[in-house]
N, C-alpha and C positions, 0 to 999 in steps of 0.2 A: 684783581677784585672789580677795581671801576671798570676796565675792558669788560667783564663779563656781563657787567648792569648793563653795560648799554647796548650789548648783542642779545642778551634776554627781550627785551624791550619791545612790546609788543607796536605792529603796525596801528597806523590812526583809525581804520575803518574796524581792527578789531579790538578796541583799547580795551583796558579793563574796568575796573569797578570805579577807578576815578572819574573816567570820564566824563563831561557837561554834555548838555547838548547845543549849546553853543560853538563847543570844537568838534563837531559834524559837521565835513562839507556836504555842499548841495544837498543840504537839508533845513526845511525851515526851522528857526529855535523854538519856535512855538508848536510846531508840531511834532518835533522831538521829546518836549514835556509833557504835551496830552498822550503822546505812546506811553514813557514812561507811569505817568499818572494812571490811564488806564491797565496798564499792565499788574500793577501793584494794587488797585482796587481789584483786580480780576482774581489774583490769587488770594486777597480776604472773603471771595465769596464760595456759599457752602457747597459742598460738593455735588452734587445734584445739578446745581449752576453749571459749574464748570463741566462737566458732562454733557447736558445738553446742548451748550454752546458749541464743544469739539466735535461732537456728532452734527449738528445744525449746521456750521461752518461748509458744510460737504453738502449734506441732504436736501440744502435749500435749494440749491438750483436744480436738483431733482422734482422737487415740489415747484417751482416755477415753471420749468418747461411741462410738468403735467397740466398744471392752469391753463398754458397755453395750448397745448393738444387739445382739451377741454372746449376751448373758447373756438380753435378752427373746426374740429366735430360740428360742436352747434353750428355754426356760418354756413355748413353747407344744406341745411335745410332755407336759408335765405337766398337775397340775391347775389349774385359773383363779385362786387366789390367790397364787402366785410372778408367773405373769403380770401380772396386775392390780396387784401391788405395783411391778413394772418400772414398768407405764405411770403409776401416780399418783407413783413418781418421778421420771419424767420431766416430767411438769407440776409438781414441787415442785423442780427445776434452771431450770425458766421465773422460776416465784415467787420462788425467791433470788434471782437476777440481778435481777430487779425491784427488789427491797426494795433491795439492794445498789446498783443506778444509781440508787435514789430517795434513798438515803444522801451518794451524791456529789455531787448536783446540791444538796442540802441544807445539806450540809457546807462544801462550797467549799476543800476544803483542798489546797492547793498542792504539785506534785509535787515531791520532793526534789531532781530534777537541773535545777530552775529556782531551787531557794533555795540549793543550794551548784552552782553554775555554773562551779565550778574543778574540780572531777571529773569525770576522765573516766569516760564511761560506755561499757558495752556493744552497746547501743542503739543503732541507726541513727541515730535523733532524740527529743529528750524532745517528750511528748508538751504541745500550747499551752495555757495558762492556758484554762479551762472543761473540758478533759478532765481531771477532779480526781481526787486522788492517794487518799482515805480514802472506802470501804474498794476494796481489789480484786477488780474484777472476774472476771479470771484465777483469782482465787484462790478466790473464792464459787464459780462455776461446777465449777473442779475437785474440789472439796470435795463440792457437789451429788452431782454424778456417782459420786463416789466411796463417800457412804452410800446414796445410789440401789443400788448394784451390792452393797455389803455386806450391805443388808439381805436380801437375794435369795440370794446366793451369798458364806458369805466366802472360797472357796478362789479367787475372781476378784475378792473382795476386798480379798484381800492381793497379789494384784499389782497391781491399781489404785492401792493407798494408797502405795505409793514416786513412782509416777508423779505422782500427787496432788501428793503434800508438795515433790516437786522443782519441780511446775512454779508453786507459791506462793513458794518460796528464787530460782526463777530471776527473778523479778517483782524481786526486790531485787538479784539480782547483777547484771542486767543496767541497773539503773541507776534504772526507774520507778517504785519503790515501797519507801518505808519498811516497816521489819520490822511494825510494828503494824499497817499497814495491811491484806499479808498475814495476818496473824492472824484480824485483826477479819472479812476477807472468807472463810478456812476455817474459823472458829467458825458465822457466818450461813450459809453452804453446807450444815454439817454439821445445826446444830441444826433449822433449817427442815425441810430434808428427810425428817430421822428422825420429825418431830414430824406432817408431813402425812401420810408414807406409813404409821405405825401410824395417826392418825385414821381414815383412808378407806381400810384396808387391806381392810375389812368390805363396807362396800358397795357397791366397786369389785368387790369379788370376785364380788358375786352381778349384778351386772351385766354383768361378763367373762363369766359362766357363761351370760348369757339371750343375750349377741350373738355367742357360739360357737355358739348354734342357729340362727342366721340366716343363710340362705344367701348367698354371697358374703363375709360376714364371717368367714365359719367356715373360709375359707381362709387369709386372714390371722392367724385367732387359735389354728387347730388346726395344729400339723405334719402337712402330706398332705390337710387337709378330708377330709371324710366320702368313705367310697370308698360306690361304685352299684352294686348286683347288678344284673342283670337282672329287667327286672320295675319297676325303679325304689324297693327297699327297699335301707337303706342294710346296707351289708357288717357284720358283727361283726368282730371283732378275730382277727388271725390268730394260729392257734399258733406 
């Protein structure tokens, strides 16, 4: 009987209900405790809150992308620099995601919902082993979009910031990430996007200015495109 008990013991990463936060390797004790507290609290919230957060954790990225697209569309009406910064910001979002995904596959950190299988989670299911936890890709993308928007329009940035912050928090609320996962992801998104945009804003502005003069691209990069007078000459601005 003793041999059977030893053989059935769970691996440390998938330990049972008796696991303590300080027993988890490579996870700060305090964030493991925060995770347990947040998930247990989330389980006590009203049903409509749980349903909202379950859907918002995915839809928030779509919403932030829509805000980015709106700001980009507006920059077509003005100088080349803001529009160029939005385009570079979009590329920085992709780069931030790539760095986050590389970190996940390199570090191989197990999801908390697999480490704490005794805790109920709001998410439909816990991501499988191999879909690693640290850092949070959702948080990285959300923060990168917020930074890209803020660097061009602080007013729209103030609208995007709480959406991005709630998107990051929702990953812990629904039970699929530790708090330090989302904090690291948020930091990656903000730092990478800010550095990339500030480094490449000037050359991108020159490139965008030249592209605006090319037929076809002018209609995409300039609001309304060039107007043409009879005789083929571009029309001047209307008073």
